PDB file with SEQRES, HELIX, SHEET and CRYST1 records, atoms N, CA, C and O in Angstrom:
SEQRES   1 A   84  MET ARG ILE THR ALA ILE HIS ILE HIS ALA ILE ARG LEU          
SEQRES   2 A   84  PRO LEU HIS ALA PRO PHE VAL VAL SER TYR HIS SER TYR          
SEQRES   3 A   84  LYS ASP MET PRO SER ILE ILE VAL LYS ILE GLU THR ASP          
SEQRES   4 A   84  GLU GLU LEU VAL GLY TYR GLY GLU GLY VAL ALA ASP GLU          
SEQRES   5 A   84  HIS VAL THR GLY GLU THR TRP GLU SER THR PHE ALA ILE          
SEQRES   6 A   84  LEU LYS HIS THR LEU SER PRO ARG LEU ILE GLY ILE ASN          
SEQRES   7 A   84  PRO LEU HIS ILE GLU ALA                                      
HELIX    1 AA1 GLU A   52  THR A   55  1                                   4    
HELIX    2 AA2 TRP A   59  ALA A   64  1                                   6    
HELIX    3 AA3 ILE A   65  LEU A   70  3                                   6    
HELIX    4 AA4 SER A   71  LEU A   74  1                                   4    
SHEET    1 AA1 3 ILE A   3  VAL A  21  0                                        
SHEET    2 AA1 3 HIS A  24  THR A  38 -1                                        
SHEET    3 AA1 3 VAL A  43  GLY A  48 -1                                        
CRYST1    1.000    1.000    1.000  90.00  90.00  90.00 P 1           1          
ATOM      1  N   MET A   1       0.877  -1.203  -0.007  1.00  0.00           N  
ATOM      2  CA  MET A   1       0.008   0.035  -0.002  1.00  0.00           C  
ATOM      3  C   MET A   1       0.880   1.173   0.020  1.00  0.00           C  
ATOM      4  O   MET A   1       1.899   1.170   0.711  1.00  0.00           O  
ATOM      5  N   ARG A   2       0.501   2.272  -0.786  1.00  0.00           N  
ATOM      6  CA  ARG A   2       1.261   3.506  -0.849  1.00  0.00           C  
ATOM      7  C   ARG A   2       0.305   4.675  -0.860  1.00  0.00           C  
ATOM      8  O   ARG A   2      -0.812   4.614  -1.374  1.00  0.00           O  
ATOM      9  N   ILE A   3       0.821   5.785  -0.241  1.00  0.00           N  
ATOM     10  CA  ILE A   3       0.041   7.046  -0.312  1.00  0.00           C  
ATOM     11  C   ILE A   3       0.158   7.551  -1.659  1.00  0.00           C  
ATOM     12  O   ILE A   3       1.262   7.648  -2.195  1.00  0.00           O  
ATOM     13  N   THR A   4      -0.997   7.903  -2.285  1.00  0.00           N  
ATOM     14  CA  THR A   4      -1.142   8.431  -3.685  1.00  0.00           C  
ATOM     15  C   THR A   4      -1.449   9.927  -3.689  1.00  0.00           C  
ATOM     16  O   THR A   4      -1.011  10.621  -4.607  1.00  0.00           O  
ATOM     17  N   ALA A   5      -2.180  10.456  -2.711  1.00  0.00           N  
ATOM     18  CA  ALA A   5      -2.648  11.833  -2.800  1.00  0.00           C  
ATOM     19  C   ALA A   5      -2.782  12.281  -1.341  1.00  0.00           C  
ATOM     20  O   ALA A   5      -3.197  11.539  -0.451  1.00  0.00           O  
ATOM     21  N   ILE A   6      -2.399  13.555  -1.162  1.00  0.00           N  
ATOM     22  CA  ILE A   6      -2.739  14.321   0.076  1.00  0.00           C  
ATOM     23  C   ILE A   6      -3.320  15.659  -0.186  1.00  0.00           C  
ATOM     24  O   ILE A   6      -2.752  16.487  -0.898  1.00  0.00           O  
ATOM     25  N   HIS A   7      -4.441  15.858   0.390  1.00  0.00           N  
ATOM     26  CA  HIS A   7      -5.193  17.135   0.255  1.00  0.00           C  
ATOM     27  C   HIS A   7      -5.285  17.832   1.590  1.00  0.00           C  
ATOM     28  O   HIS A   7      -5.685  17.266   2.608  1.00  0.00           O  
ATOM     29  N   ILE A   8      -4.887  19.111   1.532  1.00  0.00           N  
ATOM     30  CA  ILE A   8      -4.805  19.909   2.777  1.00  0.00           C  
ATOM     31  C   ILE A   8      -5.584  21.129   2.577  1.00  0.00           C  
ATOM     32  O   ILE A   8      -5.413  21.866   1.606  1.00  0.00           O  
ATOM     33  N   HIS A   9      -6.508  21.355   3.575  1.00  0.00           N  
ATOM     34  CA  HIS A   9      -7.440  22.522   3.527  1.00  0.00           C  
ATOM     35  C   HIS A   9      -7.400  23.283   4.805  1.00  0.00           C  
ATOM     36  O   HIS A   9      -7.585  22.719   5.884  1.00  0.00           O  
ATOM     37  N   ALA A  10      -7.158  24.582   4.695  1.00  0.00           N  
ATOM     38  CA  ALA A  10      -7.145  25.543   5.796  1.00  0.00           C  
ATOM     39  C   ALA A  10      -8.563  26.139   5.909  1.00  0.00           C  
ATOM     40  O   ALA A  10      -9.066  26.774   4.982  1.00  0.00           O  
ATOM     41  N   ILE A  11      -9.147  25.923   7.010  1.00  0.00           N  
ATOM     42  CA  ILE A  11     -10.574  26.575   7.169  1.00  0.00           C  
ATOM     43  C   ILE A  11     -10.636  27.302   8.315  1.00  0.00           C  
ATOM     44  O   ILE A  11      -9.788  27.145   9.194  1.00  0.00           O  
ATOM     45  N   ARG A  12     -11.679  28.205   8.437  1.00  0.00           N  
ATOM     46  CA  ARG A  12     -12.055  28.959   9.670  1.00  0.00           C  
ATOM     47  C   ARG A  12     -13.485  28.655   9.944  1.00  0.00           C  
ATOM     48  O   ARG A  12     -14.344  28.870   9.088  1.00  0.00           O  
ATOM     49  N   LEU A  13     -13.763  28.163  11.108  1.00  0.00           N  
ATOM     50  CA  LEU A  13     -15.104  27.802  11.567  1.00  0.00           C  
ATOM     51  C   LEU A  13     -15.561  29.004  12.354  1.00  0.00           C  
ATOM     52  O   LEU A  13     -14.878  29.353  13.316  1.00  0.00           O  
ATOM     53  N   PRO A  14     -16.660  29.673  12.034  1.00  0.00           N  
ATOM     54  CA  PRO A  14     -17.156  30.775  12.733  1.00  0.00           C  
ATOM     55  C   PRO A  14     -17.846  30.149  14.017  1.00  0.00           C  
ATOM     56  O   PRO A  14     -18.477  29.092  14.000  1.00  0.00           O  
ATOM     57  N   LEU A  15     -17.642  30.932  15.116  1.00  0.00           N  
ATOM     58  CA  LEU A  15     -18.336  30.585  16.481  1.00  0.00           C  
ATOM     59  C   LEU A  15     -19.551  31.371  16.649  1.00  0.00           C  
ATOM     60  O   LEU A  15     -19.612  32.512  16.191  1.00  0.00           O  
ATOM     61  N   HIS A  16     -20.500  30.848  17.261  1.00  0.00           N  
ATOM     62  CA  HIS A  16     -21.730  31.579  17.653  1.00  0.00           C  
ATOM     63  C   HIS A  16     -21.384  32.670  18.696  1.00  0.00           C  
ATOM     64  O   HIS A  16     -21.940  33.769  18.686  1.00  0.00           O  
ATOM     65  N   ALA A  17     -20.547  32.355  19.495  1.00  0.00           N  
ATOM     66  CA  ALA A  17     -20.031  33.264  20.561  1.00  0.00           C  
ATOM     67  C   ALA A  17     -18.556  33.165  20.742  1.00  0.00           C  
ATOM     68  O   ALA A  17     -17.996  32.081  20.582  1.00  0.00           O  
ATOM     69  N   PRO A  18     -17.905  34.229  21.063  1.00  0.00           N  
ATOM     70  CA  PRO A  18     -16.530  34.162  21.246  1.00  0.00           C  
ATOM     71  C   PRO A  18     -16.027  33.117  22.260  1.00  0.00           C  
ATOM     72  O   PRO A  18     -16.617  32.989  23.333  1.00  0.00           O  
ATOM     73  N   PHE A  19     -14.962  32.373  21.953  1.00  0.00           N  
ATOM     74  CA  PHE A  19     -14.369  31.434  22.782  1.00  0.00           C  
ATOM     75  C   PHE A  19     -13.216  32.206  23.541  1.00  0.00           C  
ATOM     76  O   PHE A  19     -12.281  32.688  22.900  1.00  0.00           O  
ATOM     77  N   VAL A  20     -13.296  32.314  24.892  1.00  0.00           N  
ATOM     78  CA  VAL A  20     -12.383  33.186  25.627  1.00  0.00           C  
ATOM     79  C   VAL A  20     -11.548  32.351  26.534  1.00  0.00           C  
ATOM     80  O   VAL A  20     -12.105  31.618  27.350  1.00  0.00           O  
ATOM     81  N   VAL A  21     -10.205  32.413  26.445  1.00  0.00           N  
ATOM     82  CA  VAL A  21      -9.358  31.904  27.383  1.00  0.00           C  
ATOM     83  C   VAL A  21      -8.470  32.921  27.915  1.00  0.00           C  
ATOM     84  O   VAL A  21      -8.535  34.053  27.435  1.00  0.00           O  
ATOM     85  N   SER A  22      -7.659  32.666  28.833  1.00  0.00           N  
ATOM     86  CA  SER A  22      -6.788  33.694  29.504  1.00  0.00           C  
ATOM     87  C   SER A  22      -5.898  34.464  28.671  1.00  0.00           C  
ATOM     88  O   SER A  22      -5.610  35.618  28.990  1.00  0.00           O  
ATOM     89  N   TYR A  23      -5.414  33.895  27.571  1.00  0.00           N  
ATOM     90  CA  TYR A  23      -4.541  34.635  26.750  1.00  0.00           C  
ATOM     91  C   TYR A  23      -5.124  35.148  25.343  1.00  0.00           C  
ATOM     92  O   TYR A  23      -4.405  35.734  24.533  1.00  0.00           O  
ATOM     93  N   HIS A  24      -6.431  34.893  25.125  1.00  0.00           N  
ATOM     94  CA  HIS A  24      -6.927  35.235  23.830  1.00  0.00           C  
ATOM     95  C   HIS A  24      -8.396  35.100  23.788  1.00  0.00           C  
ATOM     96  O   HIS A  24      -8.977  34.427  24.639  1.00  0.00           O  
ATOM     97  N   SER A  25      -9.063  35.743  22.783  1.00  0.00           N  
ATOM     98  CA  SER A  25     -10.512  35.702  22.539  1.00  0.00           C  
ATOM     99  C   SER A  25     -10.589  35.320  21.073  1.00  0.00           C  
ATOM    100  O   SER A  25     -10.036  36.007  20.214  1.00  0.00           O  
ATOM    101  N   TYR A  26     -11.284  34.211  20.788  1.00  0.00           N  
ATOM    102  CA  TYR A  26     -11.471  33.738  19.426  1.00  0.00           C  
ATOM    103  C   TYR A  26     -12.899  33.874  18.837  1.00  0.00           C  
ATOM    104  O   TYR A  26     -13.861  33.317  19.365  1.00  0.00           O  
ATOM    105  N   LYS A  27     -12.993  34.600  17.776  1.00  0.00           N  
ATOM    106  CA  LYS A  27     -14.337  34.742  17.093  1.00  0.00           C  
ATOM    107  C   LYS A  27     -14.528  33.573  16.093  1.00  0.00           C  
ATOM    108  O   LYS A  27     -15.652  33.208  15.746  1.00  0.00           O  
ATOM    109  N   ASP A  28     -13.509  33.062  15.693  1.00  0.00           N  
ATOM    110  CA  ASP A  28     -13.580  31.887  14.856  1.00  0.00           C  
ATOM    111  C   ASP A  28     -12.433  30.836  15.222  1.00  0.00           C  
ATOM    112  O   ASP A  28     -11.490  31.131  15.955  1.00  0.00           O  
ATOM    113  N   MET A  29     -12.598  29.663  14.674  1.00  0.00           N  
ATOM    114  CA  MET A  29     -11.557  28.708  15.016  1.00  0.00           C  
ATOM    115  C   MET A  29     -10.941  28.226  13.811  1.00  0.00           C  
ATOM    116  O   MET A  29     -11.549  27.477  13.046  1.00  0.00           O  
ATOM    117  N   PRO A  30      -9.627  28.661  13.576  1.00  0.00           N  
ATOM    118  CA  PRO A  30      -8.896  28.159  12.419  1.00  0.00           C  
ATOM    119  C   PRO A  30      -8.509  26.778  12.534  1.00  0.00           C  
ATOM    120  O   PRO A  30      -8.084  26.371  13.615  1.00  0.00           O  
ATOM    121  N   SER A  31      -8.617  25.938  11.447  1.00  0.00           N  
ATOM    122  CA  SER A  31      -8.351  24.566  11.563  1.00  0.00           C  
ATOM    123  C   SER A  31      -7.784  24.121  10.262  1.00  0.00           C  
ATOM    124  O   SER A  31      -7.973  24.755   9.223  1.00  0.00           O  
ATOM    125  N   ILE A  32      -7.029  22.933  10.332  1.00  0.00           N  
ATOM    126  CA  ILE A  32      -6.551  22.363   9.058  1.00  0.00           C  
ATOM    127  C   ILE A  32      -6.963  20.982   8.966  1.00  0.00           C  
ATOM    128  O   ILE A  32      -6.770  20.185   9.884  1.00  0.00           O  
ATOM    129  N   ILE A  33      -7.576  20.656   7.781  1.00  0.00           N  
ATOM    130  CA  ILE A  33      -8.164  19.403   7.526  1.00  0.00           C  
ATOM    131  C   ILE A  33      -7.231  18.605   6.481  1.00  0.00           C  
ATOM    132  O   ILE A  33      -6.885  19.172   5.445  1.00  0.00           O  
ATOM    133  N   VAL A  34      -6.829  17.297   6.758  1.00  0.00           N  
ATOM    134  CA  VAL A  34      -5.930  16.657   6.033  1.00  0.00           C  
ATOM    135  C   VAL A  34      -6.632  15.320   5.433  1.00  0.00           C  
ATOM    136  O   VAL A  34      -7.114  14.478   6.190  1.00  0.00           O  
ATOM    137  N   LYS A  35      -6.653  15.195   4.148  1.00  0.00           N  
ATOM    138  CA  LYS A  35      -7.231  13.909   3.591  1.00  0.00           C  
ATOM    139  C   LYS A  35      -6.096  13.121   2.897  1.00  0.00           C  
ATOM    140  O   LYS A  35      -5.382  13.681   2.065  1.00  0.00           O  
ATOM    141  N   ILE A  36      -5.928  11.822   3.236  1.00  0.00           N  
ATOM    142  CA  ILE A  36      -4.797  10.990   2.625  1.00  0.00           C  
ATOM    143  C   ILE A  36      -5.506   9.842   1.911  1.00  0.00           C  
ATOM    144  O   ILE A  36      -6.393   9.182   2.452  1.00  0.00           O  
ATOM    145  N   GLU A  37      -5.066   9.638   0.657  1.00  0.00           N  
ATOM    146  CA  GLU A  37      -5.639   8.530  -0.159  1.00  0.00           C  
ATOM    147  C   GLU A  37      -4.392   7.582  -0.522  1.00  0.00           C  
ATOM    148  O   GLU A  37      -3.224   7.942  -0.673  1.00  0.00           O  
ATOM    149  N   THR A  38      -4.914   6.299  -0.623  1.00  0.00           N  
ATOM    150  CA  THR A  38      -3.860   5.247  -0.949  1.00  0.00           C  
ATOM    151  C   THR A  38      -4.280   4.594  -2.375  1.00  0.00           C  
ATOM    152  O   THR A  38      -5.321   4.795  -3.001  1.00  0.00           O  
ATOM    153  N   ASP A  39      -3.195   3.764  -2.715  1.00  0.00           N  
ATOM    154  CA  ASP A  39      -3.486   3.116  -4.019  1.00  0.00           C  
ATOM    155  C   ASP A  39      -4.461   1.879  -3.738  1.00  0.00           C  
ATOM    156  O   ASP A  39      -4.851   1.220  -4.702  1.00  0.00           O  
ATOM    157  N   GLU A  40      -4.820   1.585  -2.584  1.00  0.00           N  
ATOM    158  CA  GLU A  40      -5.720   0.544  -2.369  1.00  0.00           C  
ATOM    159  C   GLU A  40      -7.155   1.130  -2.024  1.00  0.00           C  
ATOM    160  O   GLU A  40      -8.010   0.404  -1.518  1.00  0.00           O  
ATOM    161  N   GLU A  41      -7.372   2.351  -2.288  1.00  0.00           N  
ATOM    162  CA  GLU A  41      -8.631   3.103  -2.176  1.00  0.00           C  
ATOM    163  C   GLU A  41      -9.042   3.308  -0.684  1.00  0.00           C  
ATOM    164  O   GLU A  41     -10.226   3.480  -0.394  1.00  0.00           O  
ATOM    165  N   LEU A  42      -8.114   3.291   0.207  1.00  0.00           N  
ATOM    166  CA  LEU A  42      -8.320   3.702   1.521  1.00  0.00           C  
ATOM    167  C   LEU A  42      -8.175   5.171   1.621  1.00  0.00           C  
ATOM    168  O   LEU A  42      -7.333   5.775   0.955  1.00  0.00           O  
ATOM    169  N   VAL A  43      -9.040   5.792   2.501  1.00  0.00           N  
ATOM    170  CA  VAL A  43      -8.921   7.286   2.712  1.00  0.00           C  
ATOM    171  C   VAL A  43      -8.966   7.463   4.221  1.00  0.00           C  
ATOM    172  O   VAL A  43      -9.736   6.831   4.945  1.00  0.00           O  
ATOM    173  N   GLY A  44      -8.058   8.398   4.662  1.00  0.00           N  
ATOM    174  CA  GLY A  44      -7.974   8.788   5.990  1.00  0.00           C  
ATOM    175  C   GLY A  44      -8.135  10.268   6.223  1.00  0.00           C  
ATOM    176  O   GLY A  44      -7.732  11.047   5.360  1.00  0.00           O  
ATOM    177  N   TYR A  45      -8.680  10.696   7.295  1.00  0.00           N  
ATOM    178  CA  TYR A  45      -8.824  12.139   7.472  1.00  0.00           C  
ATOM    179  C   TYR A  45      -8.245  12.558   8.792  1.00  0.00           C  
ATOM    180  O   TYR A  45      -8.318  11.762   9.728  1.00  0.00           O  
ATOM    181  N   GLY A  46      -7.695  13.689   8.954  1.00  0.00           N  
ATOM    182  CA  GLY A  46      -7.113  14.200  10.214  1.00  0.00           C  
ATOM    183  C   GLY A  46      -7.513  15.683  10.250  1.00  0.00           C  
ATOM    184  O   GLY A  46      -7.848  16.288   9.232  1.00  0.00           O  
ATOM    185  N   GLU A  47      -7.460  16.277  11.553  1.00  0.00           N  
ATOM    186  CA  GLU A  47      -7.666  17.585  11.733  1.00  0.00           C  
ATOM    187  C   GLU A  47      -6.869  18.170  12.900  1.00  0.00           C  
ATOM    188  O   GLU A  47      -6.678  17.481  13.902  1.00  0.00           O  
ATOM    189  N   GLY A  48      -6.410  19.385  12.809  1.00  0.00           N  
ATOM    190  CA  GLY A  48      -5.659  19.843  13.821  1.00  0.00           C  
ATOM    191  C   GLY A  48      -5.710  21.464  13.872  1.00  0.00           C  
ATOM    192  O   GLY A  48      -5.942  22.101  12.845  1.00  0.00           O  
ATOM    193  N   VAL A  49      -5.485  22.085  15.095  1.00  0.00           N  
ATOM    194  CA  VAL A  49      -5.477  23.408  15.239  1.00  0.00           C  
ATOM    195  C   VAL A  49      -4.106  23.949  15.690  1.00  0.00           C  
ATOM    196  O   VAL A  49      -3.638  23.526  16.746  1.00  0.00           O  
ATOM    197  N   ALA A  50      -3.537  24.717  15.070  1.00  0.00           N  
ATOM    198  CA  ALA A  50      -2.271  25.441  15.514  1.00  0.00           C  
ATOM    199  C   ALA A  50      -2.699  26.646  16.373  1.00  0.00           C  
ATOM    200  O   ALA A  50      -3.552  27.450  15.996  1.00  0.00           O  
ATOM    201  N   ASP A  51      -2.053  26.720  17.548  1.00  0.00           N  
ATOM    202  CA  ASP A  51      -2.350  27.751  18.477  1.00  0.00           C  
ATOM    203  C   ASP A  51      -1.028  28.570  18.724  1.00  0.00           C  
ATOM    204  O   ASP A  51      -0.173  28.177  19.519  1.00  0.00           O  
ATOM    205  N   GLU A  52      -0.921  29.651  18.045  1.00  0.00           N  
ATOM    206  CA  GLU A  52       0.334  30.486  18.156  1.00  0.00           C  
ATOM    207  C   GLU A  52       0.634  30.848  19.556  1.00  0.00           C  
ATOM    208  O   GLU A  52       1.806  30.872  19.929  1.00  0.00           O  
ATOM    209  N   HIS A  53      -0.408  31.151  20.417  1.00  0.00           N  
ATOM    210  CA  HIS A  53      -0.128  31.479  21.737  1.00  0.00           C  
ATOM    211  C   HIS A  53       0.311  30.419  22.592  1.00  0.00           C  
ATOM    212  O   HIS A  53       0.865  30.699  23.655  1.00  0.00           O  
ATOM    213  N   VAL A  54       0.104  29.107  22.209  1.00  0.00           N  
ATOM    214  CA  VAL A  54       0.562  28.056  23.028  1.00  0.00           C  
ATOM    215  C   VAL A  54       1.880  27.433  22.430  1.00  0.00           C  
ATOM    216  O   VAL A  54       2.804  27.182  23.203  1.00  0.00           O  
ATOM    217  N   THR A  55       1.998  27.181  21.125  1.00  0.00           N  
ATOM    218  CA  THR A  55       3.076  26.478  20.486  1.00  0.00           C  
ATOM    219  C   THR A  55       3.956  27.463  19.668  1.00  0.00           C  
ATOM    220  O   THR A  55       5.077  27.104  19.308  1.00  0.00           O  
ATOM    221  N   GLY A  56       3.500  28.634  19.383  1.00  0.00           N  
ATOM    222  CA  GLY A  56       4.322  29.521  18.513  1.00  0.00           C  
ATOM    223  C   GLY A  56       4.102  29.242  17.076  1.00  0.00           C  
ATOM    224  O   GLY A  56       4.704  29.957  16.275  1.00  0.00           O  
ATOM    225  N   GLU A  57       3.296  28.272  16.618  1.00  0.00           N  
ATOM    226  CA  GLU A  57       3.080  27.900  15.365  1.00  0.00           C  
ATOM    227  C   GLU A  57       1.708  28.625  14.846  1.00  0.00           C  
ATOM    228  O   GLU A  57       0.664  28.475  15.481  1.00  0.00           O  
ATOM    229  N   THR A  58       1.762  29.343  13.770  1.00  0.00           N  
ATOM    230  CA  THR A  58       0.523  29.975  13.273  1.00  0.00           C  
ATOM    231  C   THR A  58      -0.201  28.971  12.353  1.00  0.00           C  
ATOM    232  O   THR A  58       0.329  27.961  11.891  1.00  0.00           O  
ATOM    233  N   TRP A  59      -1.518  29.378  12.132  1.00  0.00           N  
ATOM    234  CA  TRP A  59      -2.267  28.479  11.245  1.00  0.00           C  
ATOM    235  C   TRP A  59      -1.751  28.581   9.786  1.00  0.00           C  
ATOM    236  O   TRP A  59      -1.790  27.597   9.047  1.00  0.00           O  
ATOM    237  N   GLU A  60      -1.271  29.768   9.381  1.00  0.00           N  
ATOM    238  CA  GLU A  60      -0.638  29.919   8.063  1.00  0.00           C  
ATOM    239  C   GLU A  60       0.737  29.048   7.887  1.00  0.00           C  
ATOM    240  O   GLU A  60       0.963  28.370   6.885  1.00  0.00           O  
ATOM    241  N   SER A  61       1.546  29.153   8.906  1.00  0.00           N  
ATOM    242  CA  SER A  61       2.805  28.380   8.808  1.00  0.00           C  
ATOM    243  C   SER A  61       2.647  26.898   8.884  1.00  0.00           C  
ATOM    244  O   SER A  61       3.368  26.159   8.213  1.00  0.00           O  
ATOM    245  N   THR A  62       1.721  26.446   9.683  1.00  0.00           N  
ATOM    246  CA  THR A  62       1.435  24.993   9.751  1.00  0.00           C  
ATOM    247  C   THR A  62       0.930  24.502   8.435  1.00  0.00           C  
ATOM    248  O   THR A  62       1.360  23.453   7.955  1.00  0.00           O  
ATOM    249  N   PHE A  63       0.030  25.231   7.841  1.00  0.00           N  
ATOM    250  CA  PHE A  63      -0.612  24.879   6.488  1.00  0.00           C  
ATOM    251  C   PHE A  63       0.527  24.760   5.434  1.00  0.00           C  
ATOM    252  O   PHE A  63       0.608  23.802   4.666  1.00  0.00           O  
ATOM    253  N   ALA A  64       1.401  25.803   5.453  1.00  0.00           N  
ATOM    254  CA  ALA A  64       2.504  25.877   4.500  1.00  0.00           C  
ATOM    255  C   ALA A  64       3.497  24.705   4.594  1.00  0.00           C  
ATOM    256  O   ALA A  64       3.900  24.082   3.611  1.00  0.00           O  
ATOM    257  N   ILE A  65       3.859  24.460   5.884  1.00  0.00           N  
ATOM    258  CA  ILE A  65       4.774  23.229   6.100  1.00  0.00           C  
ATOM    259  C   ILE A  65       4.094  21.930   5.664  1.00  0.00           C  
ATOM    260  O   ILE A  65       4.736  21.134   4.978  1.00  0.00           O  
ATOM    261  N   LEU A  66       2.865  21.674   6.013  1.00  0.00           N  
ATOM    262  CA  LEU A  66       2.210  20.475   5.613  1.00  0.00           C  
ATOM    263  C   LEU A  66       1.995  20.415   4.078  1.00  0.00           C  
ATOM    264  O   LEU A  66       2.142  19.343   3.490  1.00  0.00           O  
ATOM    265  N   LYS A  67       1.680  21.446   3.478  1.00  0.00           N  
ATOM    266  CA  LYS A  67       1.411  21.379   1.983  1.00  0.00           C  
ATOM    267  C   LYS A  67       2.781  21.379   1.182  1.00  0.00           C  
ATOM    268  O   LYS A  67       2.931  20.635   0.212  1.00  0.00           O  
ATOM    269  N   HIS A  68       3.659  22.140   1.572  1.00  0.00           N  
ATOM    270  CA  HIS A  68       4.890  22.252   0.646  1.00  0.00           C  
ATOM    271  C   HIS A  68       6.176  21.447   1.115  1.00  0.00           C  
ATOM    272  O   HIS A  68       7.132  21.247   0.365  1.00  0.00           O  
ATOM    273  N   THR A  69       6.115  21.046   2.305  1.00  0.00           N  
ATOM    274  CA  THR A  69       7.289  20.279   2.879  1.00  0.00           C  
ATOM    275  C   THR A  69       6.989  18.809   3.209  1.00  0.00           C  
ATOM    276  O   THR A  69       7.627  17.910   2.661  1.00  0.00           O  
ATOM    277  N   LEU A  70       6.027  18.566   4.097  1.00  0.00           N  
ATOM    278  CA  LEU A  70       5.732  17.190   4.514  1.00  0.00           C  
ATOM    279  C   LEU A  70       4.975  16.417   3.522  1.00  0.00           C  
ATOM    280  O   LEU A  70       5.334  15.272   3.247  1.00  0.00           O  
ATOM    281  N   SER A  71       3.931  16.972   2.951  1.00  0.00           N  
ATOM    282  CA  SER A  71       3.139  16.174   2.000  1.00  0.00           C  
ATOM    283  C   SER A  71       3.931  15.591   0.803  1.00  0.00           C  
ATOM    284  O   SER A  71       3.778  14.408   0.501  1.00  0.00           O  
ATOM    285  N   PRO A  72       4.773  16.393   0.118  1.00  0.00           N  
ATOM    286  CA  PRO A  72       5.527  15.807  -1.059  1.00  0.00           C  
ATOM    287  C   PRO A  72       6.412  14.653  -0.492  1.00  0.00           C  
ATOM    288  O   PRO A  72       6.579  13.672  -1.217  1.00  0.00           O  
ATOM    289  N   ARG A  73       6.970  14.684   0.696  1.00  0.00           N  
ATOM    290  CA  ARG A  73       7.769  13.621   1.139  1.00  0.00           C  
ATOM    291  C   ARG A  73       6.957  12.349   1.448  1.00  0.00           C  
ATOM    292  O   ARG A  73       7.532  11.262   1.508  1.00  0.00           O  
ATOM    293  N   LEU A  74       5.701  12.457   1.635  1.00  0.00           N  
ATOM    294  CA  LEU A  74       4.867  11.324   2.053  1.00  0.00           C  
ATOM    295  C   LEU A  74       4.368  10.503   0.853  1.00  0.00           C  
ATOM    296  O   LEU A  74       4.060   9.317   0.962  1.00  0.00           O  
ATOM    297  N   ILE A  75       4.304  11.203  -0.312  1.00  0.00           N  
ATOM    298  CA  ILE A  75       3.703  10.432  -1.455  1.00  0.00           C  
ATOM    299  C   ILE A  75       4.575   9.224  -1.776  1.00  0.00           C  
ATOM    300  O   ILE A  75       5.798   9.332  -1.859  1.00  0.00           O  
ATOM    301  N   GLY A  76       3.981   8.162  -1.943  1.00  0.00           N  
ATOM    302  CA  GLY A  76       4.671   6.903  -2.275  1.00  0.00           C  
ATOM    303  C   GLY A  76       5.072   6.074  -1.036  1.00  0.00           C  
ATOM    304  O   GLY A  76       5.520   4.935  -1.170  1.00  0.00           O  
ATOM    305  N   ILE A  77       4.909   6.652   0.167  1.00  0.00           N  
ATOM    306  CA  ILE A  77       5.233   5.932   1.420  1.00  0.00           C  
ATOM    307  C   ILE A  77       4.096   5.012   1.794  1.00  0.00           C  
ATOM    308  O   ILE A  77       2.938   5.306   1.495  1.00  0.00           O  
ATOM    309  N   ASN A  78       4.407   3.891   2.452  1.00  0.00           N  
ATOM    310  CA  ASN A  78       3.424   2.960   2.932  1.00  0.00           C  
ATOM    311  C   ASN A  78       2.909   3.592   4.348  1.00  0.00           C  
ATOM    312  O   ASN A  78       3.721   3.675   5.270  1.00  0.00           O  
ATOM    313  N   PRO A  79       1.723   3.985   4.504  1.00  0.00           N  
ATOM    314  CA  PRO A  79       1.220   4.578   5.651  1.00  0.00           C  
ATOM    315  C   PRO A  79       1.222   3.694   6.918  1.00  0.00           C  
ATOM    316  O   PRO A  79       1.087   4.196   8.034  1.00  0.00           O  
ATOM    317  N   LEU A  80       1.378   2.383   6.724  1.00  0.00           N  
ATOM    318  CA  LEU A  80       1.417   1.526   7.880  1.00  0.00           C  
ATOM    319  C   LEU A  80       2.843   1.426   8.465  1.00  0.00           C  
ATOM    320  O   LEU A  80       3.014   0.941   9.583  1.00  0.00           O  
ATOM    321  N   HIS A  81       3.872   1.885   7.710  1.00  0.00           N  
ATOM    322  CA  HIS A  81       5.262   1.986   8.243  1.00  0.00           C  
ATOM    323  C   HIS A  81       5.408   3.318   8.906  1.00  0.00           C  
ATOM    324  O   HIS A  81       5.883   4.238   8.240  1.00  0.00           O  
ATOM    325  N   ILE A  82       5.049   3.524  10.153  1.00  0.00           N  
ATOM    326  CA  ILE A  82       5.049   4.857  10.752  1.00  0.00           C  
ATOM    327  C   ILE A  82       6.459   5.282  11.082  1.00  0.00           C  
ATOM    328  O   ILE A  82       6.669   6.482  11.259  1.00  0.00           O  
ATOM    329  N   GLU A  83       7.478   4.380  11.186  1.00  0.00           N  
ATOM    330  CA  GLU A  83       8.853   4.796  11.404  1.00  0.00           C  
ATOM    331  C   GLU A  83       9.470   5.416  10.147  1.00  0.00           C  
ATOM    332  O   GLU A  83      10.522   6.052  10.205  1.00  0.00           O  
ATOM    333  N   ALA A  84       8.792   5.217   9.008  1.00  0.00           N  
ATOM    334  CA  ALA A  84       9.387   5.843   7.734  1.00  0.00           C  
ATOM    335  C   ALA A  84       9.264   7.354   7.840  1.00  0.00           C  
ATOM    336  O   ALA A  84       9.677   8.072   6.929  1.00  0.00           O  
TER     337      ALA A  84                                                      
END                                                                             
């Protein structure tokens, strides 16, 4: 089995009311959705939220790294070999 395609989408989910924590108030929630397809027609989905205030990673930088650096390296890899 090999990874044949990776689709990455950056989205912003509007909130009905602001989500307030000690360091920030969010009017929407930025999120990144990942879809991975294999040559055996298996499809996997993942979702994550980068939080600049916690990790220093922005939504935009996380999207760019996934899209332009990590995804191209994963095409052709067996997704069951996690050490690869």
